[in-house]
C-alpha positions, 0 to 999 in steps of 0.5 A: 499499500503506497501513500499518496503525496498531498493530503486533501483540504478536508476537515475530517477523514474516515479511517479508509481514506486516512489509511490510504493517505498514510499507506497502511491498512485501517487496523494499523491505524487503530493499533497506533492510536492505542500505542501513541496517545498524541492521536485522539480521533473524534468519533461520530456515529461509531466512526473515527474522524481523523483531522489533518494533523492526525494524518501528518502524525500517522505519516511521521509514525509510519516513516519512523517505523518503516524507513528509519527502523525505530521501535514503537517505544523509540518512535514514541519518545521521538514524538514526545521530544518533537512536542517538547521542542515545538512547545519551546519555539516562540509563537507567532504572537511573541515573534510579532511583539519582538519584531514590533519592539525592534521596529520601534527602537529602529524608528527611535534611532533613525529619528535621533540620527535625522535630528543630528544631521 
């Protein structure tokens, strides 16, 4: 089963479509749900509904397990590290606030320079 490249621009994916996008059988996705607590699909009328983020995580899990030859435990640790790293990265709001401070400082510097000349 080969995985498709692009993930369609949809809000939810049923398990059959998700399995085709990831490139594994549906039972594998159900197993991975149990093994990796980062994936929590919504359930509606007894059907699992995955989001784009879930598909991306499944693809990352598949790559770690199949291509990089990680164990389940190793993949779990790698995903937790990735989450921890993401939590440390500054948010867009923090970056914009920092940029705004830099612009204000630059404006003050330019005004002083202009007044000197």
